[in-house]
MIVEX-730872 format. One line per 5 residues: their letters; for each residue x, y, z of C-alpha. Coordinates in pm, 1 decimal, padded with zeros to 6 digits. Layout:
A	X Y Z; ... .
END
This chain:
MKLNK	-00356.6 01491.2 -03325.6; -00436.5 01846.2 -03198.1; -00361.1 01942.1 -02852.3; -00541.1 02247.4 -02704.4; -00296.5 02539.9 -02625.9 .
GFLVG	-00420.4 02604.4 -02293.2; -00393.3 02270.4 -02213.3; -00045.9 02254.6 -02299.5; 00017.2 02581.9 -02095.6; -00156.3 02384.1 -01815.5 .
LVFCF	00059.5 02073.6 -01856.6; 00391.7 02245.7 -01831.2; 00285.0 02346.9 -01464.0; 00129.5 01994.8 -01384.6; 00227.7 01683.3 -01205.1 .
APERA	00021.3 01459.2 -01024.9; -00177.5 01135.4 -01058.7; -00452.0 00942.1 -00904.8; -00503.5 00667.3 -01096.9; -00429.6 00495.4 -01406.0 .
ISAEQ	-00640.9 00421.6 -01687.4; -00665.7 00070.4 -01815.3; -00653.6 -00020.4 -02203.9; -00984.6 -00141.5 -02220.5; -01142.8 00160.9 -02067.7 .
DFQVD	-01294.9 00471.3 -02220.9; -01073.8 00784.6 -02117.7; -01302.9 00835.4 -01810.5; -01204.7 00793.9 -01424.7; -01443.2 00494.3 -01296.8 .
EISVL	-01666.2 00626.5 -01029.8; -01563.0 00509.0 -00685.7; -01767.4 00454.7 -00348.8; -01464.3 00591.4 -00163.9; -01353.9 00312.5 00130.0 .
GQTGK	-01724.6 00169.1 00069.7; -01921.3 00490.4 00162.3; -02266.5 00510.9 00028.7; -02275.4 00708.9 -00270.2; -02058.0 00713.4 -00564.2 .
RSAFD	-01873.3 01007.5 -00721.9; -01568.2 01045.0 -00969.2; -01231.2 01018.5 -00871.2; -01161.1 01308.7 -01089.8; -01402.6 01514.6 -00898.0 .
SLPSV	-01358.3 01394.5 -00544.7; -01159.8 01657.7 -00303.8; -00919.9 01396.8 -00183.5; -00646.3 01273.8 -00385.2; -00813.7 00929.6 -00454.8 .
TKVSG	-00638.9 00630.7 -00621.9; -00824.3 00316.1 -00729.7; -00658.3 00020.1 -00896.1; -00894.2 -00244.0 -01043.7; -00995.2 -00470.6 -01330.7 .
TELDR	-00720.8 -00537.2 -01607.7; -00504.2 -00267.1 -01473.8; -00453.3 -00478.1 -01148.9; -00426.8 -00784.7 -01342.2; -00137.1 -00624.6 -01502.6 .
KRKST	00027.7 -00501.7 -01186.1; -00031.8 -00789.1 -00955.6; 00285.0 -00917.9 -00773.3; 00378.4 -01141.0 -00468.6; 00330.5 -00860.6 -00227.3 .
LGETL	00098.0 -00560.2 -00198.1; 00362.6 -00311.9 -00147.4; 00506.0 -00460.2 -00528.7; 00184.1 -00434.0 -00656.2; 00121.6 -00073.3 -00567.2 .
SREAG	00464.5 00032.6 -00636.7; 00455.7 00196.5 -01011.8; 00171.0 00424.3 -00891.4; 00256.5 00765.5 -00872.7; 00324.2 00889.1 -00509.0 .
VSATF	00325.1 00530.7 -00385.2; 00646.6 00334.6 -00366.6; 00740.3 00022.9 -00151.2; 00955.3 -00123.1 00117.7; 01154.7 -00429.4 -00038.7 .
FGPNA	01296.4 -00715.6 00207.5; 01323.1 -00924.1 -00057.6; 01041.8 -01085.6 -00264.4; 00819.5 -01162.5 00014.2; 00776.3 -00859.0 00246.5 .
SRPVI	00678.1 -00533.2 00086.1; 00455.9 -00265.4 00219.9; 00326.7 00061.1 00030.4; 00520.5 00381.5 00126.3; 00303.1 00699.8 00046.8 .
RGLDG	00488.1 01024.0 -00015.0; 00792.9 00889.6 00169.5; 00585.1 00777.0 00474.8; 00555.1 00406.1 00567.9; 00482.6 00144.7 00873.0 .
DRVRM	00227.3 00327.1 01101.0; 00187.4 00614.1 00918.3; 00026.9 00444.6 00643.4; -00344.2 00269.2 00739.1; -00347.0 -00085.4 00597.4 .
LENGV	-00716.3 -00186.3 00578.4; -00914.7 -00518.1 00429.6; -01264.7 -00403.0 00334.6; -01261.9 -00117.7 00530.7; -01105.1 -00248.0 00857.6 .
GLLDA	-00744.5 -00279.5 00992.0; -00542.5 -00579.9 00915.4; -00458.5 -00662.9 01260.6; -00134.4 -00867.8 01176.9; 00224.8 -00743.6 01239.7 .
SSASP	00340.0 -00621.2 00897.3; 00421.9 -00239.7 01074.8; 00647.8 -00392.1 01325.4; 00881.6 -00477.2 01107.6; 00979.7 -00456.1 00692.2 .
DHAVA	01046.4 -00844.7 00701.0; 00694.9 -00913.6 00816.0; 00471.2 -00987.6 00552.2; 00127.0 -00842.0 00484.8; -00129.2 -01104.7 00549.1 .
IDPLL	-00303.6 -01064.8 00227.0; -00225.0 -01213.4 -00104.8; -00299.9 -00982.1 -00387.9; -00389.4 -01268.8 -00645.7; -00746.3 -01286.3 -00469.8 .
VDSIE	-00763.9 -00895.3 -00437.5; -01081.2 -00721.4 -00619.9; -00940.8 -00374.6 -00612.3; -00727.1 -00156.2 -00409.3; -00798.7 00216.2 -00305.7 .
ILRGP	-00541.1 00462.4 -00213.2; -00661.3 00776.1 -00035.9; -00543.7 01065.2 00100.2; -00650.1 01434.6 00235.2; -00967.6 01454.9 00449.3 .
SALLY	-01147.9 01163.3 00404.9; -00802.9 00956.7 00540.9; -00864.0 01093.7 00868.3; -01217.6 00898.1 00902.5; -00959.1 00596.5 00938.3 .
GSSAV	-00722.8 00700.8 01214.3; -00426.1 00950.0 01296.9; -00192.0 00681.1 01183.7; -00337.5 00759.2 00812.0; -00121.8 01077.6 00838.0 .
GGVVN	00059.1 00939.0 00516.3; -00267.9 00802.4 00367.5; -00486.2 00475.3 00350.3; -00456.6 00147.4 00147.4; -00801.6 -00043.1 00119.8 .
VRTNR	-00791.9 -00404.9 -00020.6; -01141.8 -00494.2 -00137.2; -01219.3 -00845.2 -00167.2; -01599.8 -00856.6 -00214.0; -01632.6 -01176.5 00045.0 .
IAEAR	-01938.4 -01003.7 00144.2; -02185.7 -00935.2 -00128.1; -02358.3 -00596.5 -00078.7; -02638.8 -00684.0 -00376.5; -02717.2 -01009.1 -00548.2 .
LDAGR	-02555.0 -01108.0 -00885.0; -02667.9 -01080.3 -01190.8; -02539.7 -01440.6 -01249.1; -02301.4 -01683.2 -01100.8; -01930.0 -01665.2 -01155.1 .
FDLNP	-01622.1 -01889.9 -01163.1; -01267.5 -01738.7 -01185.5; -00939.0 -01925.8 -01264.6; -00582.9 -01753.1 -01249.3; -00286.8 -01986.0 -01291.9 .
AYNSV	00057.3 -01776.0 -01350.3; 00434.3 -01889.8 -01369.8; 00711.4 -01636.1 -01299.6; 01039.8 -01738.4 -01446.0; 01244.4 -01500.0 -01204.7 .
DQGKS	01203.2 -01743.4 -00899.5; 01005.6 -02025.7 -01063.8; 00714.9 -01912.1 -00922.8; 00396.9 -02074.5 -00962.2; 00034.9 -01936.0 -00850.2 .
FGAVA	-00316.8 -02050.4 -00903.9; -00645.3 -01867.3 -00769.5; -00997.4 -01944.4 -00802.3; -01287.1 -01734.1 -00678.1; -01640.8 -01837.0 -00717.0 .
RQNLG	-01946.7 -01643.5 -00654.6; -02286.6 -01750.6 -00659.6; -02677.2 -01670.9 -00579.1; -02832.6 -01915.5 -00334.6; -03208.4 -01835.2 -00295.3 .
DFVLH	-03201.0 -01490.3 -00092.5; -02829.7 -01554.5 -00036.9; -02506.1 -01476.7 -00204.5; -02238.7 -01691.1 -00126.0; -01850.3 -01653.3 -00229.2 .
VDASI	-01551.2 -01905.7 -00192.2; -01200.4 -01819.0 -00297.2; -00861.0 -01988.4 -00255.5; -00506.5 -01959.2 -00360.0; -00171.8 -02108.1 -00370.8 .
RSNEN	00161.2 -01964.4 -00442.5; 00536.5 -02090.0 -00457.4; 00844.5 -01953.2 -00558.8; 01207.4 -02025.4 -00540.9; 01515.3 -01815.2 -00462.4 .
YAIPG	01533.4 -01512.7 -00698.0; 01741.5 -01449.4 -00988.0; 01958.9 -01110.5 -00982.1; 02189.6 -01022.9 -01282.0; 02530.2 -01003.6 -01052.8 .
LARTL	02634.7 -01042.3 -00726.2; 02386.3 -00990.6 -00427.0; 02611.7 -00727.9 -00227.3; 02701.1 -00399.7 -00294.8; 03087.9 -00280.7 -00350.3 .
AERDA	03082.4 -00042.8 -00064.5; 02909.4 -00345.8 00160.8; 03176.5 -00576.7 00037.0; 03447.8 -00356.9 00115.7; 03308.7 -00284.8 00457.6 .
NPLAP	03256.4 -00636.4 00572.6; 03457.7 -00871.3 00372.6; 03372.2 -01217.5 00373.8; 03572.0 -01472.5 00600.2; 03857.3 -01696.7 00432.8 .
GEEEE	03679.3 -01968.0 00204.9; 03338.9 -01799.1 00159.9; 03209.8 -01704.0 -00176.4; 02989.1 -01374.1 -00286.8; 02648.5 -01477.2 -00377.4 .
SGTVG	02573.2 -01418.1 -00706.5; 02314.3 -01462.9 -00962.8; 02038.2 -01557.2 -00699.2; 01951.5 -01408.6 -00344.6; 01955.4 -01707.9 -00090.8 .
NSTNR	01654.2 -01770.7 00148.4; 01395.1 -01583.4 -00066.8; 01185.1 -01885.6 -00102.1; 00772.6 -01866.1 -00015.1; 00516.9 -02086.1 00007.6 .
TSQAA	00182.8 -01940.0 00049.2; -00212.9 -02063.5 00058.6; -00506.4 -01867.9 00149.8; -00891.9 -01960.6 00152.7; -01196.8 -01781.3 00261.7 .
IGISR	-01550.3 -01803.3 00236.7; -01842.7 -01560.2 00259.5; -02212.1 -01529.3 00281.8; -02426.0 -01237.7 00278.3; -02799.7 -01139.7 00251.2 .
PFENG	-02875.2 -00855.2 00050.8; -03236.4 -00671.2 00079.1; -03400.3 -00368.2 -00082.5; -03240.7 -00122.9 00158.2; -02930.6 -00296.3 00279.1 .
FVGAA	-02738.2 -00627.0 00341.6; -02575.1 -00824.9 00630.4; -02312.1 -01056.3 00593.5; -02030.7 -01245.5 00754.1; -01676.1 -01423.5 00597.5 .
VSGYL	-01391.8 -01602.0 00730.6; -01009.4 -01632.7 00617.7; -00697.9 -01811.0 00669.8; -00363.3 -01728.9 00562.2; -00072.6 -01928.9 00593.9 .
SEYGT	00258.5 -01842.5 00446.8; 00628.2 -01973.7 00501.1; 00893.3 -01784.5 00338.7; 01272.8 -01710.9 00382.2; 01436.8 -01336.5 00514.5 .
VAEKS	01724.5 -01243.4 00308.5; 01866.5 -01068.0 00586.9; 01969.1 -01382.1 00779.0; 02007.8 -01682.9 00573.5; 01937.9 -01937.2 00828.2 .
VIIDM	01589.3 -01764.0 00942.6; 01258.1 -01876.0 00834.9; 00914.2 -01730.1 00893.4; 00619.0 -01925.1 00943.1; 00339.0 -01708.4 00934.7 .
DRVRL	-00076.3 -01761.7 00990.7; -00378.6 -01544.3 01049.3; -00730.4 -01660.6 01106.0; -00977.1 -01365.1 01055.5; -01357.5 -01325.5 01092.9 .
DAAGE	-01546.7 -01040.4 00910.2; -01905.2 -00903.8 00978.6; -02059.4 -00635.9 00807.7; -02411.9 -00497.5 00709.8; -02592.4 -00187.9 00591.4 .
VRGTL	-02918.6 -00024.9 00629.8; -03032.5 00255.8 00393.9; -03321.7 00521.1 00474.0; -03390.3 00431.6 00848.1; -03346.7 00670.9 01144.2 .
GLDSI	-03383.5 00947.3 00940.7; -03049.0 00896.5 00791.2; -02920.1 00815.1 00447.5; -02747.1 00501.1 00545.4; -02566.9 00341.4 00853.5 .
RFKSA	-02311.3 00090.9 00817.3; -02132.7 -00132.7 01044.0; -01793.7 -00313.0 01027.4; -01579.1 -00541.5 01242.3; -01299.6 -00819.8 01236.9 .
LSKYE	-01191.6 -01028.0 01435.4; -00824.2 -01177.4 01389.4; -00576.3 -01418.7 01509.3; -00252.7 -01376.6 01424.6; 00104.9 -01555.3 01450.4 .
HAEIE	00423.5 -01625.9 01331.7; 00714.4 -01769.9 01438.8; 01098.6 -01670.7 01328.9; 01262.1 -02008.7 01295.2; 01640.7 -02000.9 01298.9 .
DGEVG	01840.3 -02352.0 01206.6; 01544.8 -02529.5 01277.6; 01482.4 -02368.5 01608.7; 01207.6 -02110.5 01711.8; 01369.4 -01776.6 01825.9 .
TIFRN	01106.6 -01562.0 01879.8; 00685.5 -01596.8 01829.2; 00498.4 -01307.5 01718.6; 00130.9 -01332.8 01837.2; -00167.3 -01052.5 01782.9 .
RGVES	-00486.7 -01119.1 01877.5; -00727.3 -00833.5 01814.1; -01045.7 -00682.8 01709.3; -01173.3 -00379.6 01540.6; -01521.2 -00221.5 01491.1 .
RIDAK	-01660.4 00080.2 01331.6; -01992.0 00209.0 01235.6; -02056.9 00499.8 00962.3; -02345.3 00712.8 00957.1; -02441.0 00918.1 00642.2 .
KGSFV	-02695.0 01232.7 00624.5; -02664.2 01417.8 00308.6; -02302.6 01584.8 00305.2; -02236.7 01459.6 00646.6; -02059.9 01150.1 00739.3 .
FGAQH	-02006.5 01065.6 01119.8; -01920.6 00775.2 01321.3; -01696.3 00593.6 01582.3; -01431.5 00355.9 01564.3; -01272.0 00100.9 01852.2 .
QYFRL	-00976.6 -00096.2 01802.7; -00811.4 -00333.3 02054.6; -00518.2 -00600.5 02015.0; -00281.8 -00785.1 02204.3; 00070.5 -00810.9 02071.3 .
SAVGD	00340.3 -01026.4 02222.8; 00710.1 -01137.0 02132.9; 00824.8 -01413.8 02318.6; 01158.2 -01591.7 02273.9; 01526.6 -01544.3 02340.0 .
EAFLP	01568.9 -01300.6 02058.4; 01246.3 -01119.2 02115.3; 01313.7 -00715.1 02101.5; 00969.9 -00629.6 02231.1; 00774.6 -00644.8 02547.8 .
TTKNS	00400.9 -00780.2 02548.6; 00191.7 -00480.1 02456.8; -00189.0 -00432.9 02495.6; -00310.1 -00159.3 02256.7; -00659.7 00014.8 02242.8 .
SLAGF	-00794.2 00329.4 02078.7; -01144.6 00465.4 02073.0; -01231.4 00742.7 01819.2; -01509.5 00953.5 01715.9; -01486.8 01115.7 01393.9 .
GLWEE	-01681.4 01338.4 01120.4; -01650.6 01476.2 00766.9; -01844.6 01733.5 00592.1; -01844.1 01764.6 00222.5; -02087.1 01995.9 00051.7 .
SYGRV	-02099.8 02117.2 -00310.9; -02198.4 02515.0 -00408.1; -02206.4 02524.2 -00796.6; -01842.4 02538.5 -00888.9; -01722.5 02484.0 -00515.5 .
KPSFG	-01679.4 02207.2 -00309.3; -01565.2 02263.7 00043.8; -01507.8 02003.5 00294.1; -01426.8 01958.9 00674.8; -01332.6 01690.6 00889.0 .
LRLDS	-01257.0 01624.9 01234.9; -01149.3 01312.4 01434.2; -01075.5 01267.4 01801.9; -00871.7 00981.3 01908.2; -00783.2 00831.9 02258.4 .
AGVES	-00530.5 00569.7 02251.0; -00350.2 00348.0 02507.6; -00050.7 00139.0 02501.6; 00046.4 -00086.0 02798.1; 00345.4 -00274.6 02826.9 .
ETSDV	00315.8 -00587.6 03063.9; 00607.5 -00644.5 03332.5; 00909.9 -00813.5 03182.0; 01239.1 -00980.8 03276.8; 01395.8 -00855.4 02956.9 .
FGAGS	01218.2 -00506.5 02938.1; 01198.7 -00418.5 03326.9; 00873.7 -00284.4 03447.7; 00561.5 -00239.9 03283.6; 00432.3 00092.1 03167.6 .
NKMFF	00117.2 00224.7 03075.7; 00112.3 00496.7 02826.6; -00224.9 00708.8 02743.8; -00260.9 00967.1 02455.5; -00504.5 01210.9 02313.9 .
APSAS	-00477.7 01279.6 01942.9; -00710.0 01518.9 01748.4; -00692.0 01554.4 01392.6; -00844.5 01774.9 01185.5; -00885.6 01895.5 00798.3 .
LGVQV	-01006.8 02177.2 00568.1; -01030.3 02165.6 00219.6; -01188.9 02319.2 -00104.4; -01235.5 02249.6 -00474.9; -01332.4 02492.3 -00733.0 .
ALNEP	-01405.9 02434.0 -01100.0; -01253.2 02710.9 -01273.9; -01490.4 02655.8 -01617.0; -01809.5 02515.9 -01685.3; -01739.7 02198.6 -01864.3 .
VASGP	-01778.2 02192.9 -02262.1; -01749.2 01903.8 -02505.9; -01494.8 02081.3 -02709.4; -01266.0 02205.9 -02429.5; -01065.4 02100.1 -02124.5 .
AWTVG	-01227.5 02118.2 -01763.2; -01026.3 02285.3 -01497.8; -01042.7 02228.5 -01125.6; -00793.4 02356.2 -00867.2; -00798.4 02203.3 -00499.9 .
LNSTY	-00648.8 02311.1 -00139.8; -00628.9 02110.8 00118.4; -00507.9 02160.7 00469.4; -00455.0 01908.6 00775.6; -00366.7 01887.7 01140.2 .
TERAP	-00309.7 01539.3 01279.5; -00124.0 01374.0 01611.7; -00005.1 01028.8 01611.0; 00027.5 00842.9 01922.7; 00363.5 00682.6 01906.2 .
NYQEL	00334.7 00296.7 01877.6; 00419.1 00001.3 02090.6; 00781.2 -00046.2 01888.3; 00865.1 00350.4 01901.5; 00801.4 00347.6 02257.3 .
FANGA	00922.8 -00005.7 02404.6; 01168.7 -00182.9 02127.1; 01509.8 -00265.6 02312.3; 01683.7 -00574.6 02148.6; 01848.5 -00735.4 01853.7 .
HLATG	01601.3 -00748.1 01585.9; 01774.5 -01014.7 01403.8; 01561.9 -01057.0 01105.1; 01645.6 -00706.8 01007.0; 02015.9 -00728.1 01133.4 .
IFERG	01991.0 -00426.8 01346.0; 01953.5 -00365.3 01748.7; 01639.9 -00146.2 01790.6; 01608.5 00108.3 02073.7; 01270.5 00272.6 02187.8 .
NSAFS	01189.7 00545.1 02399.6; 00887.3 00562.0 02649.1; 00900.9 00925.6 02713.0; 00764.2 00996.7 02337.6; 00467.3 01254.1 02304.7 .
TEKNV	00246.8 01241.2 02036.1; 00384.1 01345.2 01661.8; 00197.7 01631.9 01563.7; 00186.1 01733.2 01172.3; 00049.9 02007.7 00965.4 .
GLEAS	00010.6 01936.1 00619.6; -00096.1 02128.0 00317.7; -00184.0 02022.7 -00037.9; -00248.0 02204.2 -00351.2; -00356.8 02041.2 -00689.7 .
LKVKD	-00440.6 02126.1 -01033.5; -00666.2 01886.3 -01264.1; -00723.0 01952.8 -01631.8; -00947.4 01696.8 -01825.6; -01124.7 01629.9 -02178.6 .
QAQEA	-01213.8 01382.6 -02394.7; -00879.3 01264.7 -02501.2; -00654.5 01373.8 -02230.3; -00575.7 01431.6 -01873.7; -00347.0 01578.6 -01647.1 .
RFSMF	-00285.2 01615.3 -01263.3; -00060.5 01802.4 -01049.8; -00026.1 01801.6 -00665.8; 00255.0 01986.2 -00427.4; 00267.4 01889.7 -00071.3 .
LQDFR	00429.8 01995.9 00241.6; 00398.8 01820.0 00590.9; 00571.3 01970.0 00876.9; 00620.4 01744.3 01179.8; 00682.7 01831.0 01542.9 .
NYIAL	00817.6 01491.3 01740.3; 00856.2 01310.9 01430.7; 00969.3 00965.2 01533.9; 01249.8 00851.5 01301.2; 01464.6 00510.3 01298.7 .
SPTGT	01824.7 00601.5 01237.2; 02160.5 00421.7 01249.6; 02368.6 00543.7 01535.7; 02721.4 00448.1 01381.1; 02781.7 00225.5 01710.7 .
TDAGS	02757.7 -00138.3 01796.3; 02549.4 -00352.3 02040.1; 02846.7 -00552.0 02219.3; 02625.8 -00829.3 02276.5; 02475.8 -00901.4 01940.9 .
GLEIY	02759.1 -00743.1 01722.5; 02440.1 -00563.6 01536.8; 02439.8 -00174.7 01463.0; 02215.2 00006.7 01697.9; 01932.6 00197.7 01559.1 .
DFNQV	01750.7 00443.0 01774.8; 01380.1 00590.2 01744.4; 01417.9 00952.3 01798.7; 01191.2 01277.9 01776.0; 01307.4 01523.8 01584.0 .
RARLF	01142.7 01825.9 01383.1; 01104.3 01718.7 01012.6; 00974.3 01858.0 00708.1; 00871.2 01646.8 00386.5; 00763.2 01791.4 00080.5 .
GAEFE	00742.3 01690.3 -00302.6; 00518.8 01681.0 -00620.5; 00343.6 01425.5 -00822.7; 00247.3 01433.2 -01208.5; 00043.5 01230.0 -01455.1 .
YRYRL	-00061.4 01301.2 -01796.6; -00234.9 01081.6 -02015.9; -00342.5 01080.5 -02370.0; -00581.8 00866.8 -02559.5; -00503.7 00900.3 -02958.8 .
QEVLF	-00845.1 00946.3 -03111.2; -00773.0 00821.5 -03484.9; -00730.7 00462.2 -03539.6; -00355.7 00386.8 -03647.8; -00254.2 00060.3 -03756.5 .
SGNWD	-00593.8 -00075.7 -03700.4; -00582.7 00007.0 -03331.3; -00616.5 00255.7 -03061.3; -00336.6 00414.3 -02915.2; -00280.9 00545.6 -02533.8 .
FDFKA	00040.2 00763.2 -02421.2; 00106.3 00805.7 -02009.0; 00385.8 00976.9 -01867.6; 00370.6 00995.7 -01470.7; 00660.8 01120.1 -01206.4 .
DWVRG	00674.4 01166.0 -00817.9; 00946.1 01363.2 -00601.0; 00988.8 01343.8 -00240.4; 01225.8 01513.6 -00006.7; 01250.3 01465.7 00374.4 .
LDLTN	01469.5 01706.8 00624.4; 01560.4 01648.1 00986.6; 01518.3 02038.2 01124.8; 01660.6 01957.5 01438.7; 02022.3 01777.4 01351.2 .
GGALP	02014.1 01927.1 00977.9; 02059.4 01714.1 00678.8; 01802.4 01422.6 00545.7; 01580.9 01203.6 00693.9; 01668.6 00843.9 00625.8 .
RMVPI	01510.2 00606.2 00357.3; 01394.4 00857.4 00132.1; 01222.5 00773.4 -00194.1; 01427.7 00932.5 -00504.2; 01301.3 01092.2 -00758.0 .
RGTLG	01089.8 00880.0 -01025.1; 00952.0 00856.5 -01371.6; 00748.0 00646.6 -01586.2; 00675.0 00718.8 -01969.8; 00416.9 00406.3 -02145.7 .
VNYRN	00275.4 00364.6 -02432.2; -00058.7 00096.9 -02499.4; -00185.4 -00046.9 -02814.2; -00504.9 -00248.3 -02853.6; -00723.6 -00350.0 -03112.1 .
QTFSA	-00977.4 -00645.9 -03149.7; -00758.4 -00955.0 -03120.5; -00490.3 -00849.1 -02865.4; -00309.4 -00548.8 -02674.6; 00031.5 -00470.5 -02584.6 .
GLEYQ	00227.3 -00206.7 -02364.9; 00560.9 -00106.6 -02352.1; 00715.3 00107.0 -02056.1; 01023.2 00279.4 -01928.0; 01075.7 00330.4 -01577.2 .
RTEGQ	01364.1 00585.7 -01456.2; 01477.0 00618.9 -01081.3; 01703.2 00842.1 -01001.2; 01994.9 00791.1 -00757.7; 01940.3 00883.0 -00429.2 .
NQVAA	02229.5 01099.4 -00285.2; 02035.3 01301.7 -00024.1; 02127.6 01080.5 00273.1; 02118.2 01064.3 00648.9; 02407.6 01049.3 00865.0 .
NERAT	02547.0 00662.6 00812.0; 02331.0 00597.6 00543.6; 02460.2 00519.5 00222.3; 02358.4 00673.8 -00124.8; 02203.0 00435.5 -00388.6 .
RGYNF	02275.7 00452.6 -00781.2; 01987.1 00516.0 -01025.6; 01837.7 00283.4 -01243.3; 01625.8 00203.7 -01580.7; 01373.6 -00031.9 -01624.2 .
VNFSG	01187.6 -00143.4 -01940.8; 00877.8 -00350.3 -01894.0; 00646.9 -00561.1 -02157.5; 00311.1 -00656.8 -02124.9; 00070.4 -00827.7 -02347.4 .
EVPIT	-00304.1 -01004.8 -02365.2; -00506.8 -01184.2 -02585.5; -00886.9 -01212.4 -02523.6; -01022.8 -01551.4 -02600.9; -01402.2 -01600.6 -02625.2 .
TSFGL	-01559.1 -01934.8 -02639.2; -01927.2 -02084.3 -02578.6; -01845.8 -02168.3 -02201.8; -01645.8 -01864.2 -02099.4; -01403.6 -01572.6 -02143.3 .
FRALL	-01025.2 -01598.3 -02137.5; -00717.1 -01372.2 -02138.3; -00364.5 -01499.4 -02211.2; -00122.4 -01277.5 -02067.8; 00234.0 -01224.0 -02103.5 .
RVNNL	00467.1 -00949.4 -01873.8; 00833.8 -00892.0 -01892.2; 00973.2 -00686.6 -01600.5; 01336.5 -00567.7 -01636.7; 01351.0 -00673.0 -01989.5 .
FDVEA	01751.8 -00562.9 -02019.8; 01839.8 -00785.1 -01683.1; 01911.2 -00429.6 -01524.6; 02081.9 -00458.3 -01147.4; 01895.9 -00240.4 -00931.2 .
RNHIS	01824.7 -00144.4 -00559.8; 01553.3 -00010.1 -00380.0; 01699.9 00277.2 -00171.4; 01417.1 00253.8 00113.2; 01501.3 -00067.6 00158.5 .
FVKEI	01660.9 -00200.4 00479.7; 01869.2 -00479.1 00283.0; 01909.9 -00290.0 -00049.6; 02326.6 -00340.3 00037.2; 02273.4 -00759.3 00011.5 .
APLPG	01971.8 -00769.6 -00182.3; 01877.8 -00614.6 -00518.1; 01572.9 -00613.0 -00690.1; 01505.7 -00887.1 -00917.3; 01621.7 -00973.4 -01256.6 .
RNVFV	01455.6 -01015.5 -01584.1; 01123.8 -01168.0 -01511.6; 00880.3 -01330.9 -01768.1; 00545.8 -01348.3 -01643.5; 00295.1 -01615.5 -01810.4 .
GLQAA	-00072.2 -01604.4 -01668.0; -00435.9 -01752.9 -01815.9; -00716.0 -01588.9 -01669.2; -01053.9 -01755.1 -01719.9; -01427.8 -01640.2 -01632.6 .
I	-01664.8 -01941.9 -01633.2 .
END
């Protein structure tokens, strides 16, 4: 094993990943079609930071929620409201600052309204996940200041299949006696392509290595006489989820057109309130199409989704609050050479009805036009993006929330970037690339930040918004260095985001007299987030012990500062690092991973620090080839040594640690 000296010098300064390589792949980055845009390119050569998780890599990382599935990607962490509700957090930003898409169109659920609201997607049926930052993210809205997470299900096929396929995925988790089963069928039917999928998942209360509540929580809020501390499991963390979909498309020589309908049902407990169950359902209709080589354009692509979402928060068998979201989102993208441009419209009506509602009914609409130009001049690749958003939030009159209010916002955003190849790639040496991105974004405050005013029992806090908020303004910079040759790859990026009118939900240290809950206020402050990300991967070129070896290391770090009041922003992700080794031969593959999460002592006022922890994870798989299909037997052991760990950015970290040791056994069949 011989390392290039210049490469080692670069490694000293390098710290940042865009994606991980699965053990079965050559040491190359997949070509991607960024969020469905026509024209494929390498993620390594792409100016924005791009992560794509798919194939066997995604199979190893699938968990019951989308957030936890992505939480091991560098720069991406996750909220944790028990094992049933989790959203991605990108570079310390979450909620309405991370745009969640399904096949390129917004989710239209209520997961951004509260950390206890689950994302209405089961990762079991996902084909791939794209994480996008930088100029291209602006194409999908000013709420993508943190980034974009796009889940692809391929229910609307864009091309005919080479052959029909039927996939089965049964699995079992020991930590919560979790059982899941997924099935996907794809088949050509004459000129059409049919897609059918379904999944079912259930789990009991999840196991933990010790007491559920922290020592600080037990001291601050002692139990009443006769009550016992929760130990060994976290109560009210059960889940029953099912999902089904059917899609049909008509590919043709220069495009395709199709539609799909899907249904999602979930009933799960919230760990903050042991007597509260959330009963959720969503029906979604998608339509998409593309025509290439018409009207003088390379391509025109259309996508639209209509969603009917509802969930009821049920306490002791009685419905306390019903959240409903009825919405539609449509977009059209056109591509001509190096220029992509288009328009997007979204409308949804979200209501929270009941004695425990903390939000008024709101009508939310937005209309946007956007454009992105990317060109290549030899080694230099400049990029420029522009988006203009007009957004409105109308609060309907309510006895609880007072007179209605109609707020309108104009939110422009722009980006400018350049990527430069420092040398001509040669077979015997590394290719070096540097990049610099700058962005200006404005984000309109959402319905919750404007109008929340009440006890949110599922999270155990009393939320207060402010209808006088103005747009949140942000200037961002990102510098990156990428190095790659046939055996190894390193990526480093540093980023800085400066906010005016940053909207933060912070504890006040006071209690609401009526509900007895701690009051959390949405406030606008000047804020600064900065940090770095690192990834290094090496593939051993020699065969050792009759197999191939891959080594990888990744780390990320972010700080958030409240420049108005001094101190830290609340719920910032601590420093994390992961070291892994993977082995594979013709009969099996195995991997061992060490994860270190540092303690978080940089905390906001009235926020408690969190201890660090170490996880060791193991994975293994055995491929089985038969005359009627391909099979893979999977084994994963997460948190091998049953360590107590708490997610600092979780609202329930004081009462709900992360799961203990979990043995996952699964079988994947492609017939």
